[in-house]
C-alpha angles and dihedrals in degrees: 000000000000123000115247136193120202114203144181100026126104110260122215100209129180087261098047142283121324111201112219095000142154138231121205113206120199126175091348093305134104103256098181144335134202147127114309089241088071096045108150128224107273145168094216127122109258121232107193111204130193111272091233092060128096129214113217133173115274117268121251117212110200094180118045127131100184152325139192094030093308131109134189088237091060083081095210134123088232093058095053090042090053090052093045092051098045100043096072086067087072094040097261109138099170137018150169110249103229128215129202134220105282140137112305097250091055092051092046090049091052092047093048091048092051091049090054091046093050092050099044112017108036094112129164113262093053132072107276120241101226093186141289137308109208104207102189154312088142095065140116117270091216091061099034097126106180094347111114108252096210092066099048114122137196111255108272127178095203091049090051091049089056089051093048090051091051089051093054087245090300100126102115102168134027126195112209144150110251094198092066118097109284090007095130092042089058091046090053091049092050092048091050090051098048096254118134111245109211127189112224143137082029137144094197121150121229090261091052089049090054088054091048091053090048089052091053110274111153105166142053121210117231098335116240093010119100096002146092104279131219120286127173091244097039121030088200124189093315095051092046090050090058096043104044111079089200090068123082112200130218117217130196097209098192096114088239105074090038124016116239093251092058090047088054092048090052094052090049091051100042101029121218091295094063104051132081122191115224136169103210082200125174132210094283092071110116091016134097126270112281144098120314141168128254118175091336092310128116113246125191115212121199139130092016093303132110111205139177117228090266092055096258114148108251107198118296143265091225120142120215092235088058092046086055096052092040094054089052091049095044098046110017094240116154125251089256091054093044091052089052089060092049101040120011099039096051090044091053092045091051091045093238096113089113088072108015143030101060142041108258137130114280096022126116111278093243098152139164125199111210122195124224090280091051093251120142112263099165139000132199122198111199091336098313120112103247103171136016120180 
């Protein structure tokens, strides 16, 4: 792996913005950063960037099912490779491969495949699979959204243990409904075993949410979607998500799943520390309009929407770079704050901030070069150029 030095662009470091700076990359890591005026003697290959560009930390998508015609549930090396190769185009340099409620054999196959991929195929130059997000099957039928009802299960610790074993201990986040029988028992087990317990596809009341937080829930899956909404006599899952500081919220900032005004409300309530940008994208992302599969169901994609036959939203075709610009447009947050939602916050939630989520010496060189319009011009995954526009 050759050493690189990126020069001329502004650099958004962990300690603030450096105008006209440099980043020295050695062995796939950030060796040092600084203003170009203090550029050291080096043997590295120089990459001269436009002066009106900005280098930011790579984005981390903790909720993504698929892209480029591939899906986690395909349970093939090729599918995860396709995702890992295409995601740097939108600035995503690492992600949690996300499953869907399906028959047990299909979920186990996807988990075993991801375990094998993580062990043998997670190479620099592609977006890194940091683990798995198990979305379902322990959810509430009444808030299933696009999750197939016939495969929903009651929360079960032993069942989860079998899944975690199949995944090679790589399940990092679980979406479940705490109000279901044994829901809080599973949340407590997840919390004790360093797995993020996320409330989603849930019809919990505010009181039940308080119990879930007490049990160890720290995350809410795609806020407002697939959950009991806010009412003036019952804050529901959504209201609890905004009120409990213990809960980090995911947001699909496409303006379709959540209207811009509600995105703005959420940022005002949670602050920039409490929100994580996700895509929840399915295999149709990066492809043309048409008919695609999600969890064995037919999904029609047109006009930026992915819909089941009954009109239910079925994931998204959102790209992280667009989530970034949308959140700035919808809420007025700065580029620095928007990047925090896409990079630092997910890294902290996944407990990988020691190596990802910001630009600092010693961390993985997961980097994104944005042009003056905040569009992705280049991406680096662990020091290797992964996309050039």
